[in-house]
Backbone bond lengths (Angstrom), bond angles and torsions (degrees), N, CA, C in turn:
res aa  C-N    CA-C-N  psi(-1)  N-CA   C-N-CA  omega(-1)  CA-C   N-CA-C  phi
1 M - - - 1.455 - - 1.522 107.88 -
2 G 1.303 115.59 142.37 1.453 118.76 -176.54 1.511 113.35 -95.49
3 Y 1.309 115.22 168.16 1.465 124.04 -179.69 1.521 110.82 -57.81
4 K 1.347 118.43 -38.75 1.455 123.72 -178.38 1.530 110.96 -55.04
5 Y 1.322 117.35 -46.08 1.464 121.21 -178.05 1.524 111.51 -68.32
6 E 1.315 116.71 -35.64 1.457 119.60 178.34 1.528 110.59 -63.34
7 I 1.323 117.39 -39.48 1.461 121.07 177.90 1.526 109.44 -64.01
8 E 1.354 117.91 -45.77 1.458 121.46 -179.92 1.523 111.16 -60.92
9 I 1.319 117.50 -40.81 1.458 121.18 179.62 1.524 109.92 -66.81
10 S 1.339 116.79 -44.56 1.466 120.12 179.40 1.525 111.18 -62.38
11 E 1.343 116.99 -39.56 1.464 120.87 -179.71 1.522 112.14 -68.07
12 S 1.329 117.13 -28.53 1.469 119.37 179.63 1.526 111.17 -77.60
13 N 1.328 117.01 -9.98 1.461 123.11 175.28 1.541 112.79 50.15
14 P 1.329 118.08 58.64 1.466 119.93 -176.76 1.529 111.57 -69.68
15 D 1.336 115.22 149.29 1.460 120.92 174.27 1.527 110.64 -79.68
16 A 1.320 115.59 -28.54 1.473 120.14 -179.03 1.520 109.43 -154.79
17 I 1.305 114.82 149.66 1.466 122.22 173.37 1.522 106.59 -127.23
18 I 1.313 115.61 125.25 1.464 120.38 177.04 1.519 107.40 -112.40
19 C 1.316 116.21 117.27 1.466 121.84 -179.60 1.526 109.66 -94.56
20 A 1.320 114.86 117.84 1.462 122.05 176.76 1.520 107.08 -126.84
21 T 1.326 115.40 61.77 1.465 121.74 -171.19 1.528 113.62 -92.06
22 G 1.327 117.47 6.27 1.454 120.32 172.44 1.518 114.92 74.84
23 S 1.313 114.03 -155.83 1.467 121.08 -176.62 1.517 109.49 -140.94
24 R 1.313 114.80 173.65 1.467 120.93 177.92 1.522 108.54 -135.60
25 P 1.325 117.45 161.47 1.459 119.46 -179.82 1.526 112.03 -62.95
26 Y 1.306 115.23 141.44 1.469 120.94 174.64 1.520 108.60 -78.38
27 T 1.318 115.08 132.66 1.463 121.50 177.00 1.528 107.96 -119.97
28 P 1.325 118.25 117.76 1.464 119.62 -177.53 1.522 112.07 -71.90
29 A 1.307 115.93 151.49 1.467 121.52 177.45 1.525 108.29 -88.22
30 I 1.325 115.77 77.67 1.461 120.51 179.87 1.522 109.67 -122.87
31 E 1.311 115.24 160.69 1.455 120.78 177.65 1.519 110.17 -60.67
32 G 1.323 116.76 131.26 1.460 122.09 175.22 1.513 115.31 85.39
33 I 1.335 118.08 8.29 1.462 120.68 -175.63 1.526 111.85 -66.49
34 D 1.328 117.86 -16.83 1.462 121.12 178.73 1.529 112.51 -91.80
35 D 1.323 117.65 11.58 1.466 122.29 179.28 1.538 109.24 -58.55
36 P 1.334 117.77 131.32 1.471 120.16 -177.14 1.537 113.49 -67.55
37 R 1.311 118.03 -10.55 1.471 120.37 179.13 1.525 112.20 -85.41
38 I 1.342 117.02 2.94 1.461 122.03 178.73 1.520 109.42 -92.52
39 I 1.318 115.61 138.40 1.457 121.70 173.52 1.522 107.92 -134.75
40 M 1.317 117.04 138.18 1.460 121.25 177.56 1.527 108.45 -78.15
41 S 1.328 116.92 145.85 1.461 119.82 -178.48 1.525 111.30 -59.34
42 D 1.341 118.06 -31.40 1.465 121.40 177.50 1.522 111.80 -59.80
43 D 1.318 116.54 -32.63 1.458 121.74 -174.91 1.526 113.53 -94.80
44 L 1.311 117.06 -7.11 1.464 120.93 -172.70 1.522 112.48 -57.92
45 F 1.317 117.27 -40.76 1.455 120.80 -173.47 1.523 113.11 -84.39
46 S 1.341 117.12 -14.58 1.462 119.63 -176.93 1.528 113.34 -120.12
47 S 1.295 117.59 -9.02 1.459 120.47 -174.69 1.530 111.30 -77.17
48 T 1.310 114.21 152.12 1.459 119.47 174.70 1.526 110.72 -95.28
49 K 1.329 116.34 3.37 1.461 120.40 178.40 1.522 109.83 -62.50
50 K 1.316 115.85 137.96 1.461 119.96 177.09 1.527 108.98 -76.73
51 V 1.313 115.59 131.68 1.459 121.26 177.47 1.521 107.51 -102.13
52 G 1.345 116.14 128.55 1.455 121.05 -177.46 1.521 113.25 -72.84
53 E 1.317 115.02 178.25 1.475 120.52 -176.50 1.524 112.03 -68.85
54 N 1.343 117.20 -46.37 1.463 121.39 -179.17 1.523 109.58 -100.94
55 V 1.336 115.94 118.20 1.454 120.91 -172.46 1.527 110.54 -121.54
56 L 1.331 115.36 133.54 1.459 121.85 171.67 1.530 107.34 -101.35
57 V 1.327 116.48 124.99 1.460 121.45 176.26 1.520 107.04 -109.58
58 F 1.332 116.55 119.23 1.468 121.50 178.76 1.521 109.11 -100.20
59 D 1.325 115.65 124.26 1.461 122.74 -177.82 1.518 108.81 -121.43
60 F 1.337 116.64 114.41 1.456 120.69 -179.49 1.522 112.29 -87.33
61 G 1.338 116.42 -37.13 1.456 120.16 -170.58 1.512 115.91 -85.08
62 G 1.330 118.26 -14.46 1.452 119.72 -176.02 1.515 111.63 65.88
63 D 1.340 116.48 31.40 1.454 120.02 -178.44 1.527 110.59 -119.34
64 W 1.316 116.46 -165.12 1.454 119.61 -169.79 1.527 116.58 -72.21
65 P 1.361 122.88 -30.33 1.469 118.68 -175.92 1.530 114.37 -59.07
66 G 1.327 117.59 -42.03 1.466 119.79 179.03 1.519 111.83 -65.56
67 M 1.332 116.22 -42.58 1.467 119.45 178.83 1.521 111.24 -66.25
68 E 1.333 117.04 -41.02 1.469 120.70 178.40 1.533 110.97 -61.75
69 A 1.334 116.30 -42.08 1.463 120.16 179.35 1.526 110.21 -62.71
70 A 1.323 117.05 -44.36 1.468 121.11 -179.85 1.521 111.17 -63.05
71 I 1.327 117.14 -43.95 1.467 121.00 179.18 1.522 110.75 -64.43
72 Y 1.314 116.86 -45.97 1.463 122.02 179.64 1.533 111.05 -56.02
73 L 1.321 116.09 -47.41 1.470 120.16 -178.73 1.525 112.03 -69.31
74 A 1.324 117.33 -42.02 1.471 120.83 -179.74 1.525 110.39 -63.64
75 E 1.329 116.48 -39.03 1.470 119.63 178.63 1.521 111.85 -65.87
76 K 1.332 117.14 -23.31 1.464 121.54 177.29 1.530 111.93 -88.76
77 G 1.332 116.99 3.65 1.454 120.71 174.90 1.518 115.90 96.96
78 H 1.326 118.56 4.43 1.461 121.59 177.82 1.530 110.01 -77.64
79 Q 1.331 115.86 151.74 1.459 121.78 171.37 1.526 106.35 -87.90
80 V 1.326 116.76 118.86 1.461 120.48 -170.01 1.522 111.44 -120.71
81 T 1.335 114.91 136.26 1.462 122.02 169.75 1.528 106.69 -117.46
82 L 1.335 116.13 121.42 1.459 122.09 178.50 1.520 108.04 -99.26
83 I 1.331 115.92 114.71 1.461 122.50 -176.22 1.529 107.78 -110.03
84 S 1.320 116.66 125.69 1.453 120.46 -177.11 1.517 111.03 -127.86
85 S 1.320 115.39 143.40 1.462 119.55 177.16 1.528 111.05 -88.94
86 R 1.302 116.97 7.19 1.460 120.93 179.37 1.532 110.74 -89.54
87 L 1.332 114.53 171.24 1.462 120.34 179.34 1.520 110.64 -63.01
88 H 1.333 116.33 -40.01 1.460 119.87 172.96 1.529 109.44 -146.85
89 I 1.312 116.01 160.51 1.458 122.45 -177.75 1.530 109.27 -61.00
90 G 1.322 116.66 132.53 1.457 121.20 178.40 1.512 114.27 71.27
91 E 1.302 117.03 26.55 1.468 121.87 -174.29 1.526 113.56 -54.94
92 T 1.314 118.67 -38.29 1.468 120.30 -174.97 1.527 113.72 -90.54
93 V 1.323 117.42 -1.62 1.462 121.55 179.19 1.528 108.67 -87.58
94 H 1.339 116.60 143.33 1.466 120.57 179.62 1.528 109.96 -53.47
95 Q 1.309 116.35 141.26 1.467 122.92 -172.10 1.526 113.25 -51.30
96 Y 1.331 118.04 -46.56 1.463 119.74 -176.01 1.508 111.94 -65.29
97 L 1.319 116.44 -39.64 1.459 120.70 177.50 1.529 110.19 -71.44
98 R 1.336 116.58 -41.04 1.466 120.85 178.66 1.522 110.80 -58.59
99 N 1.342 116.41 -41.04 1.465 119.73 179.48 1.521 111.54 -59.32
100 E 1.334 116.99 -39.64 1.470 120.70 178.89 1.526 111.11 -68.57
101 Y 1.338 116.09 -41.11 1.466 119.40 176.22 1.528 110.72 -60.64
102 L 1.318 116.68 -47.46 1.466 120.16 -178.57 1.519 111.44 -63.23
103 K 1.312 117.12 -38.43 1.465 120.91 176.70 1.524 109.91 -58.13
104 K 1.347 116.09 -46.70 1.465 120.10 178.79 1.525 111.21 -62.93
105 L 1.333 116.14 -45.81 1.466 119.88 -178.51 1.524 111.61 -59.56
106 Y 1.328 116.44 -44.90 1.467 119.56 178.60 1.528 111.40 -66.12
107 N 1.331 117.89 -42.64 1.468 120.65 179.97 1.522 112.23 -64.72
108 L 1.323 116.87 -26.56 1.466 121.29 178.08 1.530 112.61 -91.05
109 N 1.328 116.81 4.18 1.469 122.83 178.60 1.527 113.34 61.22
110 V 1.313 115.86 35.02 1.467 120.23 174.24 1.527 107.73 -75.52
111 T 1.320 116.88 130.75 1.459 121.36 176.04 1.527 108.22 -77.23
112 L 1.324 116.82 128.32 1.462 122.22 -178.27 1.517 109.76 -108.09
113 L 1.324 115.76 127.68 1.462 120.47 -176.32 1.533 109.67 -135.24
114 P 1.350 117.30 87.73 1.466 119.61 177.69 1.530 111.33 -79.89
115 H 1.322 115.97 168.95 1.474 125.16 173.30 1.521 114.10 78.49
116 Y 1.333 118.89 16.54 1.462 120.78 -178.75 1.520 110.79 -127.21
117 D 1.334 115.63 148.16 1.456 120.19 169.51 1.521 109.02 -124.40
118 I 1.328 115.64 170.35 1.456 120.73 -177.59 1.526 108.99 -88.47
119 G 1.337 115.68 133.47 1.455 120.25 -178.14 1.511 113.99 -108.23
120 A 1.343 116.89 -40.62 1.462 120.67 -178.58 1.520 109.45 -168.19
121 I 1.320 114.86 159.31 1.455 122.01 173.56 1.515 106.38 -123.94
122 K 1.323 115.87 115.86 1.459 120.88 -177.36 1.523 108.54 -124.17
123 E 1.316 115.44 99.44 1.457 122.56 -177.23 1.526 109.54 54.45
124 D 1.330 119.33 -110.09 1.463 120.79 -178.14 1.518 112.62 -100.09
125 Q 1.313 117.30 16.18 1.463 121.16 178.15 1.525 110.19 -116.27
126 V 1.319 114.38 136.53 1.459 120.29 171.20 1.518 106.20 -113.01
127 I 1.318 115.74 125.23 1.462 121.20 178.93 1.526 107.82 -94.05
128 I 1.328 115.48 122.34 1.458 120.16 174.26 1.520 108.26 -114.60
129 R 1.349 114.80 157.65 1.460 119.88 -175.41 1.520 109.30 -129.93
130 N 1.326 115.90 130.06 1.459 121.02 175.91 1.521 108.43 -71.44
131 L 1.310 116.94 128.06 1.456 121.31 -174.83 1.522 113.36 -71.46
132 F 1.325 117.77 -19.08 1.462 120.44 -178.35 1.527 112.36 -95.65
133 T 1.329 116.29 -42.11 1.468 119.44 -176.66 1.522 112.95 -99.44
134 Q 1.345 116.80 -13.40 1.469 123.48 -175.39 1.526 112.79 66.94
135 Q 1.321 117.43 6.60 1.457 120.02 178.42 1.521 110.15 -70.27
136 K 1.316 114.71 141.32 1.458 120.71 -179.96 1.520 110.29 -99.53
137 Q 1.320 113.85 150.37 1.458 120.69 -179.77 1.525 107.27 -138.62
138 E 1.319 117.17 145.34 1.459 121.12 179.67 1.524 109.34 -105.76
139 L 1.331 115.44 131.21 1.459 121.48 174.73 1.517 107.55 -108.79
140 T 1.311 116.16 128.69 1.466 119.55 -177.03 1.521 113.34 -119.06
141 N 1.310 118.73 -17.60 1.458 120.70 -175.78 1.529 110.51 -92.85
142 W 1.327 116.10 75.71 1.462 120.97 -179.74 1.520 110.35 -151.30
143 D 1.327 114.73 153.39 1.461 121.70 177.96 1.523 112.07 -119.43
144 S 1.336 115.77 -30.01 1.466 121.12 -178.71 1.521 109.25 -141.86
145 I 1.337 114.87 157.06 1.463 121.56 177.43 1.528 107.65 -128.25
146 V 1.323 115.90 132.75 1.461 121.57 173.12 1.521 107.13 -111.79
147 L 1.327 116.48 127.70 1.460 120.92 -179.42 1.525 110.97 -106.30
148 S 1.320 115.46 126.60 1.458 123.11 173.62 1.522 105.54 -131.39
149 L 1.327 115.60 75.92 1.465 121.33 -168.87 1.526 113.00 -108.31
150 G 1.305 116.66 23.57 1.451 119.37 179.42 1.512 111.87 95.08
151 R 1.316 115.22 -176.42 1.456 121.06 -174.37 1.521 110.92 -133.29
152 I 1.334 115.34 156.79 1.463 121.41 174.94 1.528 108.39 -128.11
153 P 1.339 117.15 149.67 1.473 120.09 -175.73 1.525 112.69 -67.65
154 N 1.331 115.65 146.30 1.466 122.09 168.51 1.525 106.94 -87.86
155 T 1.310 117.48 96.84 1.469 120.92 -174.57 1.535 113.35 -107.25
156 E 1.319 117.00 0.20 1.461 119.75 -174.33 1.524 111.89 -59.52
157 L 1.346 117.50 -47.59 1.464 120.59 -178.91 1.523 110.77 -64.76
158 F 1.330 117.20 -40.32 1.465 120.82 177.52 1.528 110.30 -57.37
159 E 1.327 116.97 -45.55 1.468 121.00 180.00 1.531 110.72 -62.70
160 E 1.346 117.18 -39.53 1.467 120.41 179.88 1.522 112.72 -70.07
161 M 1.333 116.95 -28.04 1.466 121.11 -176.03 1.526 113.30 -82.51
162 K 1.317 117.64 -15.74 1.465 119.85 179.09 1.521 109.33 -55.78
163 G 1.330 115.74 130.53 1.456 120.53 179.75 1.520 114.27 90.84
164 H 1.342 118.22 -7.26 1.465 121.48 179.65 1.527 112.24 -92.47
165 A 1.330 116.61 -3.38 1.465 121.78 177.20 1.518 107.60 -159.52
166 P 1.334 116.68 155.26 1.470 118.48 178.04 1.528 113.22 -60.78
167 I 1.326 116.45 -32.04 1.464 121.22 179.33 1.523 108.00 -122.76
168 V 1.313 116.85 122.94 1.468 122.33 174.16 1.522 106.41 -130.69
169 K 1.333 115.42 118.47 1.472 120.47 -175.41 1.523 110.99 -123.16
170 Q 1.323 114.34 155.28 1.463 122.38 170.45 1.523 107.46 -109.23
171 I 1.333 116.15 139.77 1.457 119.51 173.13 1.528 109.33 -137.95
172 G 1.327 115.34 163.79 1.457 120.75 176.59 1.519 112.17 65.92
173 D 1.329 115.00 -147.77 1.462 120.46 -176.83 1.518 112.93 -65.02
174 C 1.323 117.69 -21.36 1.467 121.58 175.64 1.530 110.31 -62.39
175 L 1.332 116.50 -30.08 1.461 122.06 176.99 1.527 110.42 -84.73
176 G 1.308 116.43 -44.84 1.460 122.44 178.85 1.513 108.65 -174.05
177 P 1.334 118.83 122.13 1.457 121.36 -177.09 1.531 112.72 -57.50
178 R 1.314 114.31 123.41 1.461 121.85 179.19 1.520 108.60 -148.28
179 T 1.318 117.47 -141.81 1.460 120.40 -177.28 1.527 111.11 -104.85
180 I 1.324 115.37 171.37 1.457 121.39 179.20 1.525 111.63 -62.90
181 E 1.342 116.54 -29.16 1.464 119.61 179.72 1.528 111.00 -62.04
182 E 1.328 116.86 -46.15 1.469 120.02 179.01 1.516 111.27 -64.65
183 A 1.328 116.72 -41.09 1.466 119.83 -178.94 1.530 110.76 -63.34
184 T 1.319 116.54 -43.78 1.465 120.67 179.68 1.524 110.77 -64.20
185 H 1.321 116.24 -43.73 1.464 120.67 179.68 1.527 110.67 -62.95
186 E 1.334 117.32 -45.57 1.461 120.21 -179.92 1.519 111.70 -64.39
187 G 1.333 117.34 -37.45 1.459 119.98 176.76 1.511 111.68 -62.36
188 M 1.335 116.49 -45.97 1.455 121.21 178.42 1.536 111.20 -61.99
189 M 1.339 116.74 -47.48 1.449 120.40 -178.02 1.532 111.96 -65.11
190 S 1.318 117.07 -34.95 1.465 120.74 178.16 1.520 111.04 -64.16
191 V 1.324 116.53 -43.98 1.461 120.75 179.98 1.530 110.54 -67.30
192 I 1.325 116.64 -42.38 1.472 120.63 179.68 1.528 110.83 -61.14
193 S 1.328 116.81 -36.08 1.467 120.59 -175.25 1.527 113.31 -77.44
194 L 1.325 118.03 -9.80 1.477 119.98 -177.37 1.514 112.31 -78.13
C-alpha cells in the first residue's frame, strides 16, 4: 500500500478499520523453489503455464486442494503422483468426503505417497524426505510440480493500518488461514462489537 492511501485513510478519520485481506500460498525456502516448472495449486486452474506429462503434487495440509489438483490433472491425462506429509492422503478432510476423493484418485491411477515432504529441487531431481525415518529419496521421473503447501496470512496492510484508527482488527485468513465459516463468524462478531 502506498503513502497516498494512508493519507486518504487518515483524513477520513475512521472509527475502525477491519482488515480482511486473506492469505497467500506458503512457499518453502528450499533449494530450487524458483524452478519455472513449479506451479502453485491456486494458479493451476487459471495459469497459462504448460503442465508436463508427469506431475508431482505436494500436499502439506492433507486437505482438499492437493487432492483436487491431482484429480484435475489426472482427468486431463497427466501421470500424477500425490505426495503428502500427512499420515494419510486427505487426513484433514471429513471421512465421507475423503472416501470419495480417494475413490477418484485410485480410479484415475494417481500414485499416492504419504509421509514425505519436499527437500530440494536440483535440476531434474526432486529430493523428498520421509518424515519418520528422515531418509531422503530422489525422484527423477517428473516434468512439473504443483505445490499445495498451506497458506500464510496477508498481514502487510494490517501492519500499515495500525495507528490510523482507534480500532484496527484482523479477521479471516488475514488473522490465520482457516475456512469460510471462521471468516464469516469473525466478520459478524467484529461488526457486532463496534
